[in-house]
LUMKENU-247525 format. One record per atom (N, C-alpha, C): y, z, x; residue number from 1; atom name. Coordinates in nm, 2 decimals, padded with zeros to 4 digits. Example, Ala and Ser with C-alpha at 12.3 -4.5 7.8 and 13.67 -1.06 7.14 Angstrom:
BEGIN
@yy=-00.57 zz=00.78 xx=01.32 pos=1 site=N
@yy=-00.45 zz=00.78 xx=01.23 pos=1 site=CA
@yy=-00.33 zz=00.78 xx=01.32 pos=1 site=C
@yy=-00.22 zz=00.71 xx=01.28 pos=2 site=N
@yy=-00.11 zz=00.71 xx=01.37 pos=2 site=CA
@yy=00.00 zz=00.79 xx=01.29 pos=2 site=C
REM end
This chain:
BEGIN
@yy=10.44 zz=09.74 xx=08.58 pos=1 site=N
@yy=10.32 zz=09.73 xx=08.66 pos=1 site=CA
@yy=10.33 zz=09.83 xx=08.77 pos=1 site=C
@yy=10.22 zz=09.88 xx=08.82 pos=2 site=N
@yy=10.22 zz=09.99 xx=08.92 pos=2 site=CA
@yy=10.27 zz=09.93 xx=09.05 pos=2 site=C
@yy=10.34 zz=10.01 xx=09.13 pos=3 site=N
@yy=10.41 zz=09.96 xx=09.25 pos=3 site=CA
@yy=10.31 zz=09.91 xx=09.35 pos=3 site=C
@yy=10.19 zz=09.97 xx=09.37 pos=4 site=N
@yy=10.09 zz=09.92 xx=09.46 pos=4 site=CA
@yy=10.04 zz=09.79 xx=09.43 pos=4 site=C
@yy=10.02 zz=09.76 xx=09.30 pos=5 site=N
@yy=09.97 zz=09.63 xx=09.26 pos=5 site=CA
@yy=10.08 zz=09.53 xx=09.28 pos=5 site=C
@yy=10.20 zz=09.57 xx=09.24 pos=6 site=N
@yy=10.31 zz=09.47 xx=09.26 pos=6 site=CA
@yy=10.33 zz=09.43 xx=09.40 pos=6 site=C
@yy=10.32 zz=09.53 xx=09.49 pos=7 site=N
@yy=10.33 zz=09.50 xx=09.64 pos=7 site=CA
@yy=10.22 zz=09.41 xx=09.68 pos=7 site=C
@yy=10.10 zz=09.43 xx=09.64 pos=8 site=N
@yy=09.99 zz=09.34 xx=09.68 pos=8 site=CA
@yy=10.02 zz=09.20 xx=09.63 pos=8 site=C
@yy=10.07 zz=09.18 xx=09.51 pos=9 site=N
@yy=10.10 zz=09.05 xx=09.46 pos=9 site=CA
@yy=10.21 zz=08.99 xx=09.54 pos=9 site=C
@yy=10.31 zz=09.06 xx=09.57 pos=10 site=N
@yy=10.43 zz=09.01 xx=09.64 pos=10 site=CA
@yy=10.39 zz=08.96 xx=09.78 pos=10 site=C
@yy=10.29 zz=09.02 xx=09.84 pos=11 site=N
@yy=10.24 zz=08.98 xx=09.97 pos=11 site=CA
@yy=10.17 zz=08.85 xx=09.96 pos=11 site=C
@yy=10.11 zz=08.82 xx=09.84 pos=12 site=N
@yy=10.02 zz=08.70 xx=09.83 pos=12 site=CA
@yy=10.10 zz=08.57 xx=09.79 pos=12 site=C
@yy=10.20 zz=08.58 xx=09.71 pos=13 site=N
@yy=10.27 zz=08.46 xx=09.67 pos=13 site=CA
@yy=10.33 zz=08.38 xx=09.78 pos=13 site=C
@yy=10.40 zz=08.44 xx=09.88 pos=14 site=N
@yy=10.45 zz=08.37 xx=09.99 pos=14 site=CA
@yy=10.34 zz=08.30 xx=10.07 pos=14 site=C
@yy=10.23 zz=08.37 xx=10.09 pos=15 site=N
@yy=10.12 zz=08.32 xx=10.16 pos=15 site=CA
@yy=10.06 zz=08.19 xx=10.09 pos=15 site=C
@yy=10.05 zz=08.21 xx=09.96 pos=16 site=N
@yy=10.01 zz=08.09 xx=09.88 pos=16 site=CA
@yy=10.10 zz=07.97 xx=09.90 pos=16 site=C
@yy=10.23 zz=08.00 xx=09.89 pos=17 site=N
@yy=10.33 zz=07.90 xx=09.90 pos=17 site=CA
@yy=10.32 zz=07.83 xx=10.04 pos=17 site=C
@yy=10.30 zz=07.91 xx=10.15 pos=18 site=N
@yy=10.29 zz=07.85 xx=10.28 pos=18 site=CA
@yy=10.17 zz=07.76 xx=10.29 pos=18 site=C
@yy=10.06 zz=07.81 xx=10.23 pos=19 site=N
@yy=09.93 zz=07.73 xx=10.25 pos=19 site=CA
@yy=09.93 zz=07.61 xx=10.16 pos=19 site=C
@yy=09.98 zz=07.62 xx=10.03 pos=20 site=N
@yy=09.96 zz=07.52 xx=09.93 pos=20 site=CA
@yy=10.08 zz=07.42 xx=09.92 pos=20 site=C
@yy=10.20 zz=07.47 xx=09.98 pos=21 site=N
@yy=10.32 zz=07.39 xx=09.96 pos=21 site=CA
@yy=10.37 zz=07.41 xx=09.81 pos=21 site=C
@yy=10.49 zz=07.36 xx=09.79 pos=22 site=N
@yy=10.55 zz=07.38 xx=09.66 pos=22 site=CA
@yy=10.47 zz=07.33 xx=09.54 pos=22 site=C
@yy=10.43 zz=07.20 xx=09.55 pos=23 site=N
@yy=10.35 zz=07.15 xx=09.44 pos=23 site=CA
@yy=10.22 zz=07.22 xx=09.42 pos=23 site=C
@yy=10.15 zz=07.26 xx=09.53 pos=24 site=N
@yy=10.03 zz=07.33 xx=09.51 pos=24 site=CA
@yy=10.04 zz=07.47 xx=09.45 pos=24 site=C
@yy=10.15 zz=07.53 xx=09.49 pos=25 site=N
@yy=10.18 zz=07.67 xx=09.44 pos=25 site=CA
@yy=10.20 zz=07.66 xx=09.29 pos=25 site=C
@yy=10.28 zz=07.56 xx=09.24 pos=26 site=N
@yy=10.31 zz=07.54 xx=09.10 pos=26 site=CA
@yy=10.18 zz=07.51 xx=09.03 pos=26 site=C
@yy=10.10 zz=07.43 xx=09.09 pos=27 site=N
@yy=09.97 zz=07.39 xx=09.02 pos=27 site=CA
@yy=09.88 zz=07.52 xx=09.01 pos=27 site=C
@yy=09.88 zz=07.60 xx=09.11 pos=28 site=N
@yy=09.80 zz=07.73 xx=09.10 pos=28 site=CA
@yy=09.86 zz=07.82 xx=09.00 pos=28 site=C
@yy=09.99 zz=07.83 xx=08.99 pos=29 site=N
@yy=10.06 zz=07.92 xx=08.89 pos=29 site=CA
@yy=10.02 zz=07.86 xx=08.75 pos=29 site=C
@yy=10.02 zz=07.73 xx=08.73 pos=30 site=N
@yy=09.98 zz=07.68 xx=08.60 pos=30 site=CA
@yy=09.84 zz=07.71 xx=08.57 pos=30 site=C
@yy=09.75 zz=07.70 xx=08.67 pos=31 site=N
@yy=09.61 zz=07.74 xx=08.65 pos=31 site=CA
@yy=09.60 zz=07.88 xx=08.61 pos=31 site=C
@yy=09.67 zz=07.97 xx=08.67 pos=32 site=N
@yy=09.67 zz=08.11 xx=08.63 pos=32 site=CA
@yy=09.72 zz=08.13 xx=08.49 pos=32 site=C
@yy=09.82 zz=08.06 xx=08.45 pos=33 site=N
@yy=09.88 zz=08.07 xx=08.32 pos=33 site=CA
@yy=09.76 zz=08.03 xx=08.22 pos=33 site=C
@yy=09.70 zz=07.92 xx=08.24 pos=34 site=N
@yy=09.59 zz=07.87 xx=08.15 pos=34 site=CA
@yy=09.48 zz=07.98 xx=08.14 pos=34 site=C
@yy=09.45 zz=08.05 xx=08.25 pos=35 site=N
@yy=09.34 zz=08.15 xx=08.25 pos=35 site=CA
@yy=09.38 zz=08.27 xx=08.16 pos=35 site=C
@yy=09.51 zz=08.30 xx=08.15 pos=36 site=N
@yy=09.56 zz=08.41 xx=08.08 pos=36 site=CA
@yy=09.60 zz=08.39 xx=07.94 pos=36 site=C
@yy=09.63 zz=08.26 xx=07.91 pos=37 site=N
@yy=09.69 zz=08.23 xx=07.78 pos=37 site=CA
@yy=09.59 zz=08.24 xx=07.66 pos=37 site=C
@yy=09.65 zz=08.26 xx=07.54 pos=38 site=N
@yy=09.57 zz=08.25 xx=07.42 pos=38 site=CA
@yy=09.55 zz=08.10 xx=07.39 pos=38 site=C
@yy=09.43 zz=08.06 xx=07.38 pos=39 site=N
@yy=09.39 zz=07.92 xx=07.36 pos=39 site=CA
@yy=09.45 zz=07.86 xx=07.24 pos=39 site=C
@yy=09.46 zz=07.93 xx=07.13 pos=40 site=N
@yy=09.51 zz=07.88 xx=07.01 pos=40 site=CA
@yy=09.67 zz=07.87 xx=07.01 pos=40 site=C
@yy=09.73 zz=07.97 xx=07.06 pos=41 site=N
@yy=09.88 zz=07.98 xx=07.06 pos=41 site=CA
@yy=09.94 zz=07.91 xx=07.18 pos=41 site=C
@yy=09.86 zz=07.89 xx=07.28 pos=42 site=N
@yy=09.90 zz=07.83 xx=07.41 pos=42 site=CA
@yy=10.02 zz=07.90 xx=07.48 pos=42 site=C
@yy=10.02 zz=08.04 xx=07.46 pos=43 site=N
@yy=10.11 zz=08.13 xx=07.53 pos=43 site=CA
@yy=10.03 zz=08.25 xx=07.58 pos=43 site=C
@yy=10.09 zz=08.33 xx=07.67 pos=44 site=N
@yy=10.02 zz=08.45 xx=07.70 pos=44 site=CA
@yy=10.08 zz=08.56 xx=07.61 pos=44 site=C
@yy=09.99 zz=08.62 xx=07.54 pos=45 site=N
@yy=10.02 zz=08.74 xx=07.45 pos=45 site=CA
@yy=09.97 zz=08.86 xx=07.52 pos=45 site=C
@yy=10.01 zz=08.98 xx=07.47 pos=46 site=N
@yy=09.95 zz=09.10 xx=07.52 pos=46 site=CA
@yy=09.80 zz=09.10 xx=07.51 pos=46 site=C
@yy=09.75 zz=09.05 xx=07.39 pos=47 site=N
@yy=09.61 zz=09.05 xx=07.36 pos=47 site=CA
@yy=09.54 zz=08.96 xx=07.46 pos=47 site=C
@yy=09.59 zz=08.84 xx=07.49 pos=48 site=N
@yy=09.52 zz=08.74 xx=07.58 pos=48 site=CA
@yy=09.53 zz=08.80 xx=07.72 pos=48 site=C
@yy=09.64 zz=08.86 xx=07.76 pos=49 site=N
@yy=09.65 zz=08.92 xx=07.89 pos=49 site=CA
@yy=09.55 zz=09.03 xx=07.91 pos=49 site=C
@yy=09.54 zz=09.11 xx=07.81 pos=50 site=N
@yy=09.44 zz=09.22 xx=07.82 pos=50 site=CA
@yy=09.30 zz=09.17 xx=07.82 pos=50 site=C
@yy=09.27 zz=09.07 xx=07.74 pos=51 site=N
@yy=09.13 zz=09.01 xx=07.74 pos=51 site=CA
@yy=09.10 zz=08.94 xx=07.87 pos=51 site=C
@yy=09.19 zz=08.87 xx=07.93 pos=52 site=N
@yy=09.16 zz=08.78 xx=08.04 pos=52 site=CA
@yy=09.21 zz=08.83 xx=08.18 pos=52 site=C
@yy=09.27 zz=08.95 xx=08.18 pos=53 site=N
@yy=09.33 zz=09.00 xx=08.31 pos=53 site=CA
@yy=09.22 zz=09.02 xx=08.41 pos=53 site=C
@yy=09.10 zz=09.06 xx=08.37 pos=54 site=N
@yy=08.99 zz=09.08 xx=08.47 pos=54 site=CA
@yy=08.96 zz=08.95 xx=08.55 pos=54 site=C
@yy=08.99 zz=08.84 xx=08.50 pos=55 site=N
@yy=08.97 zz=08.71 xx=08.57 pos=55 site=CA
@yy=09.05 zz=08.70 xx=08.70 pos=55 site=C
@yy=09.17 zz=08.77 xx=08.70 pos=56 site=N
@yy=09.26 zz=08.77 xx=08.81 pos=56 site=CA
@yy=09.26 zz=08.91 xx=08.89 pos=56 site=C
@yy=09.16 zz=08.99 xx=08.86 pos=57 site=N
@yy=09.14 zz=09.12 xx=08.92 pos=57 site=CA
@yy=09.24 zz=09.23 xx=08.88 pos=57 site=C
@yy=09.29 zz=09.21 xx=08.75 pos=58 site=N
@yy=09.39 zz=09.30 xx=08.70 pos=58 site=CA
@yy=09.33 zz=09.39 xx=08.59 pos=58 site=C
@yy=09.20 zz=09.41 xx=08.59 pos=59 site=N
@yy=09.13 zz=09.48 xx=08.48 pos=59 site=CA
@yy=09.17 zz=09.63 xx=08.48 pos=59 site=C
@yy=09.22 zz=09.68 xx=08.59 pos=60 site=N
@yy=09.26 zz=09.82 xx=08.59 pos=60 site=CA
@yy=09.39 zz=09.85 xx=08.53 pos=60 site=C
@yy=09.47 zz=09.75 xx=08.49 pos=61 site=N
@yy=09.60 zz=09.78 xx=08.44 pos=61 site=CA
@yy=09.59 zz=09.84 xx=08.30 pos=61 site=C
@yy=09.68 zz=09.94 xx=08.28 pos=62 site=N
@yy=09.68 zz=10.00 xx=08.15 pos=62 site=CA
@yy=09.76 zz=09.91 xx=08.05 pos=62 site=C
@yy=09.74 zz=09.94 xx=07.92 pos=63 site=N
@yy=09.80 zz=09.87 xx=07.81 pos=63 site=CA
@yy=09.95 zz=09.87 xx=07.83 pos=63 site=C
@yy=10.01 zz=09.98 xx=07.86 pos=64 site=N
@yy=10.16 zz=09.99 xx=07.88 pos=64 site=CA
@yy=10.20 zz=09.90 xx=07.99 pos=64 site=C
@yy=10.12 zz=09.89 xx=08.10 pos=65 site=N
@yy=10.16 zz=09.80 xx=08.21 pos=65 site=CA
@yy=10.15 zz=09.65 xx=08.17 pos=65 site=C
@yy=10.05 zz=09.62 xx=08.09 pos=66 site=N
@yy=10.03 zz=09.48 xx=08.04 pos=66 site=CA
@yy=10.15 zz=09.45 xx=07.95 pos=66 site=C
@yy=10.18 zz=09.54 xx=07.86 pos=67 site=N
@yy=10.29 zz=09.51 xx=07.77 pos=67 site=CA
@yy=10.43 zz=09.50 xx=07.85 pos=67 site=C
@yy=10.44 zz=09.58 xx=07.95 pos=68 site=N
@yy=10.56 zz=09.57 xx=08.03 pos=68 site=CA
@yy=10.57 zz=09.43 xx=08.10 pos=68 site=C
@yy=10.46 zz=09.38 xx=08.15 pos=69 site=N
@yy=10.46 zz=09.25 xx=08.21 pos=69 site=CA
@yy=10.51 zz=09.14 xx=08.11 pos=69 site=C
@yy=10.45 zz=09.15 xx=07.99 pos=70 site=N
@yy=10.49 zz=09.05 xx=07.89 pos=70 site=CA
@yy=10.64 zz=09.06 xx=07.86 pos=70 site=C
@yy=10.68 zz=09.19 xx=07.84 pos=71 site=N
@yy=10.82 zz=09.21 xx=07.80 pos=71 site=CA
@yy=10.92 zz=09.17 xx=07.91 pos=71 site=C
@yy=10.88 zz=09.19 xx=08.04 pos=72 site=N
@yy=10.97 zz=09.16 xx=08.15 pos=72 site=CA
@yy=10.99 zz=09.01 xx=08.16 pos=72 site=C
@yy=10.89 zz=08.93 xx=08.13 pos=73 site=N
@yy=10.90 zz=08.79 xx=08.15 pos=73 site=CA
@yy=10.94 zz=08.71 xx=08.02 pos=73 site=C
@yy=10.95 zz=08.78 xx=07.91 pos=74 site=N
@yy=10.98 zz=08.72 xx=07.78 pos=74 site=CA
@yy=11.12 zz=08.69 xx=07.76 pos=74 site=C
@yy=11.17 zz=08.57 xx=07.80 pos=75 site=N
@yy=11.31 zz=08.54 xx=07.80 pos=75 site=CA
@yy=11.36 zz=08.50 xx=07.66 pos=75 site=C
@yy=11.28 zz=08.45 xx=07.58 pos=76 site=N
@yy=11.33 zz=08.41 xx=07.45 pos=76 site=CA
@yy=11.30 zz=08.51 xx=07.34 pos=76 site=C
@yy=11.24 zz=08.62 xx=07.37 pos=77 site=N
@yy=11.22 zz=08.73 xx=07.27 pos=77 site=CA
@yy=11.11 zz=08.71 xx=07.17 pos=77 site=C
@yy=11.02 zz=08.61 xx=07.20 pos=78 site=N
@yy=10.91 zz=08.59 xx=07.10 pos=78 site=CA
@yy=10.79 zz=08.68 xx=07.12 pos=78 site=C
@yy=10.79 zz=08.77 xx=07.22 pos=79 site=N
@yy=10.68 zz=08.86 xx=07.24 pos=79 site=CA
@yy=10.57 zz=08.80 xx=07.32 pos=79 site=C
@yy=10.59 zz=08.68 xx=07.37 pos=80 site=N
@yy=10.48 zz=08.61 xx=07.45 pos=80 site=CA
@yy=10.55 zz=08.54 xx=07.57 pos=80 site=C
@yy=10.46 zz=08.49 xx=07.66 pos=81 site=N
@yy=10.51 zz=08.41 xx=07.77 pos=81 site=CA
@yy=10.46 zz=08.27 xx=07.76 pos=81 site=C
@yy=10.56 zz=08.18 xx=07.76 pos=82 site=N
@yy=10.52 zz=08.04 xx=07.77 pos=82 site=CA
@yy=10.50 zz=08.01 xx=07.92 pos=82 site=C
@yy=10.46 zz=07.89 xx=07.95 pos=83 site=N
@yy=10.43 zz=07.85 xx=08.09 pos=83 site=CA
@yy=10.55 zz=07.87 xx=08.18 pos=83 site=C
@yy=10.67 zz=07.83 xx=08.14 pos=84 site=N
@yy=10.79 zz=07.84 xx=08.22 pos=84 site=CA
@yy=10.82 zz=07.99 xx=08.24 pos=84 site=C
@yy=10.82 zz=08.07 xx=08.14 pos=85 site=N
@yy=10.85 zz=08.21 xx=08.15 pos=85 site=CA
@yy=10.75 zz=08.28 xx=08.25 pos=85 site=C
@yy=10.62 zz=08.24 xx=08.24 pos=86 site=N
@yy=10.52 zz=08.30 xx=08.33 pos=86 site=CA
@yy=10.55 zz=08.26 xx=08.48 pos=86 site=C
@yy=10.59 zz=08.13 xx=08.50 pos=87 site=N
@yy=10.62 zz=08.09 xx=08.64 pos=87 site=CA
@yy=10.74 zz=08.16 xx=08.69 pos=87 site=C
@yy=10.84 zz=08.17 xx=08.61 pos=88 site=N
@yy=10.97 zz=08.24 xx=08.65 pos=88 site=CA
@yy=10.94 zz=08.38 xx=08.68 pos=88 site=C
@yy=10.86 zz=08.45 xx=08.60 pos=89 site=N
@yy=10.82 zz=08.59 xx=08.62 pos=89 site=CA
@yy=10.75 zz=08.60 xx=08.76 pos=89 site=C
@yy=10.66 zz=08.51 xx=08.79 pos=90 site=N
@yy=10.58 zz=08.52 xx=08.91 pos=90 site=CA
@yy=10.68 zz=08.51 xx=09.03 pos=90 site=C
@yy=10.78 zz=08.42 xx=09.02 pos=91 site=N
@yy=10.88 zz=08.41 xx=09.13 pos=91 site=CA
@yy=10.97 zz=08.53 xx=09.14 pos=91 site=C
@yy=11.00 zz=08.59 xx=09.02 pos=92 site=N
@yy=11.09 zz=08.71 xx=09.02 pos=92 site=CA
@yy=11.02 zz=08.83 xx=09.08 pos=92 site=C
@yy=10.89 zz=08.83 xx=09.07 pos=93 site=N
@yy=10.81 zz=08.94 xx=09.13 pos=93 site=CA
@yy=10.79 zz=08.93 xx=09.28 pos=93 site=C
@yy=10.84 zz=08.82 xx=09.34 pos=94 site=N
@yy=10.82 zz=08.80 xx=09.48 pos=94 site=CA
@yy=10.96 zz=08.79 xx=09.55 pos=94 site=C
@yy=11.01 zz=08.90 xx=09.60 pos=95 site=N
@yy=11.14 zz=08.90 xx=09.66 pos=95 site=CA
@yy=11.15 zz=08.81 xx=09.78 pos=95 site=C
@yy=11.04 zz=08.79 xx=09.85 pos=96 site=N
@yy=11.05 zz=08.70 xx=09.97 pos=96 site=CA
@yy=11.08 zz=08.55 xx=09.92 pos=96 site=C
@yy=11.01 zz=08.51 xx=09.82 pos=97 site=N
@yy=11.03 zz=08.37 xx=09.77 pos=97 site=CA
@yy=11.17 zz=08.36 xx=09.71 pos=97 site=C
@yy=11.22 zz=08.47 xx=09.64 pos=98 site=N
@yy=11.35 zz=08.47 xx=09.58 pos=98 site=CA
@yy=11.46 zz=08.46 xx=09.69 pos=98 site=C
@yy=11.43 zz=08.53 xx=09.80 pos=99 site=N
@yy=11.53 zz=08.53 xx=09.91 pos=99 site=CA
@yy=11.53 zz=08.39 xx=09.97 pos=99 site=C
@yy=11.42 zz=08.32 xx=09.99 pos=100 site=N
@yy=11.41 zz=08.19 xx=10.05 pos=100 site=CA
@yy=11.48 zz=08.09 xx=09.96 pos=100 site=C
@yy=11.46 zz=08.11 xx=09.82 pos=101 site=N
@yy=11.53 zz=08.02 xx=09.73 pos=101 site=CA
@yy=11.68 zz=08.04 xx=09.73 pos=101 site=C
@yy=11.73 zz=08.16 xx=09.74 pos=102 site=N
@yy=11.87 zz=08.19 xx=09.75 pos=102 site=CA
@yy=11.93 zz=08.13 xx=09.87 pos=102 site=C
@yy=11.86 zz=08.14 xx=09.99 pos=103 site=N
@yy=11.91 zz=08.09 xx=10.11 pos=103 site=CA
@yy=11.92 zz=07.93 xx=10.10 pos=103 site=C
@yy=11.82 zz=07.87 xx=10.05 pos=104 site=N
@yy=11.82 zz=07.72 xx=10.03 pos=104 site=CA
@yy=11.94 zz=07.68 xx=09.94 pos=104 site=C
@yy=11.96 zz=07.75 xx=09.83 pos=105 site=N
@yy=12.07 zz=07.72 xx=09.74 pos=105 site=CA
@yy=12.21 zz=07.74 xx=09.81 pos=105 site=C
@yy=12.22 zz=07.85 xx=09.89 pos=106 site=N
@yy=12.34 zz=07.87 xx=09.97 pos=106 site=CA
@yy=12.37 zz=07.75 xx=10.06 pos=106 site=C
@yy=12.26 zz=07.71 xx=10.14 pos=107 site=N
@yy=12.28 zz=07.59 xx=10.23 pos=107 site=CA
@yy=12.32 zz=07.47 xx=10.16 pos=107 site=C
@yy=12.26 zz=07.44 xx=10.04 pos=108 site=N
@yy=12.29 zz=07.32 xx=09.96 pos=108 site=CA
@yy=12.43 zz=07.32 xx=09.91 pos=108 site=C
@yy=12.48 zz=07.44 xx=09.86 pos=109 site=N
@yy=12.61 zz=07.45 xx=09.82 pos=109 site=CA
@yy=12.71 zz=07.44 xx=09.93 pos=109 site=C
@yy=12.68 zz=07.49 xx=10.04 pos=110 site=N
@yy=12.77 zz=07.47 xx=10.16 pos=110 site=CA
@yy=12.78 zz=07.33 xx=10.20 pos=110 site=C
@yy=12.67 zz=07.26 xx=10.20 pos=111 site=N
@yy=12.67 zz=07.11 xx=10.23 pos=111 site=CA
@yy=12.76 zz=07.04 xx=10.13 pos=111 site=C
@yy=12.75 zz=07.07 xx=10.00 pos=112 site=N
@yy=12.83 zz=07.01 xx=09.90 pos=112 site=CA
@yy=12.98 zz=07.04 xx=09.92 pos=112 site=C
@yy=13.01 zz=07.16 xx=09.95 pos=113 site=N
@yy=13.15 zz=07.20 xx=09.98 pos=113 site=CA
@yy=13.20 zz=07.12 xx=10.10 pos=113 site=C
@yy=13.13 zz=07.11 xx=10.20 pos=114 site=N
@yy=13.17 zz=07.04 xx=10.32 pos=114 site=CA
@yy=13.19 zz=06.89 xx=10.29 pos=114 site=C
@yy=13.10 zz=06.84 xx=10.21 pos=115 site=N
@yy=13.11 zz=06.70 xx=10.17 pos=115 site=CA
@yy=13.24 zz=06.67 xx=10.09 pos=115 site=C
@yy=13.26 zz=06.76 xx=09.99 pos=116 site=N
@yy=13.38 zz=06.75 xx=09.91 pos=116 site=CA
@yy=13.51 zz=06.77 xx=09.99 pos=116 site=C
@yy=13.51 zz=06.87 xx=10.08 pos=117 site=N
@yy=13.62 zz=06.89 xx=10.17 pos=117 site=CA
@yy=13.65 zz=06.77 xx=10.26 pos=117 site=C
@yy=13.55 zz=06.70 xx=10.31 pos=118 site=N
@yy=13.57 zz=06.58 xx=10.39 pos=118 site=CA
@yy=13.63 zz=06.47 xx=10.31 pos=118 site=C
@yy=13.58 zz=06.46 xx=10.19 pos=119 site=N
@yy=13.62 zz=06.35 xx=10.10 pos=119 site=CA
@yy=13.77 zz=06.37 xx=10.07 pos=119 site=C
@yy=13.81 zz=06.49 xx=10.03 pos=120 site=N
@yy=13.95 zz=06.52 xx=10.00 pos=120 site=CA
@yy=14.04 zz=06.50 xx=10.12 pos=120 site=C
@yy=14.00 zz=06.53 xx=10.24 pos=121 site=N
@yy=14.08 zz=06.51 xx=10.36 pos=121 site=CA
@yy=14.10 zz=06.36 xx=10.39 pos=121 site=C
@yy=14.00 zz=06.28 xx=10.36 pos=122 site=N
@yy=14.01 zz=06.14 xx=10.39 pos=122 site=CA
@yy=14.09 zz=06.06 xx=10.28 pos=122 site=C
@yy=14.11 zz=06.12 xx=10.17 pos=123 site=N
@yy=14.18 zz=06.05 xx=10.06 pos=123 site=CA
@yy=14.32 zz=06.10 xx=10.04 pos=123 site=C
REM end
């Protein structure tokens, strides 16, 4: 995907998360998935992405950019994006949200370590 478009998207996802909250953001990502998916296969294919990309303002993307998007998110190698792969890809494309998630994970791990350390000291 072209850098300028990627940067525009990256700026929007954290704003959406702030406005909608976690559940609202996931709901909107699911809605985006449904807009882009192949209705019969219930996954996003290159063809369905190309056909439906204008609905999300992505009509100017070239075929190689669309193929790259599918390839980047395709974790199981089937050539398409299921709903989970699509949501994971959207988060991966947003460094700010990834950073926030990593910071939260670090805090939770530290709390677990502190709890375990306290337990061991008391026993």
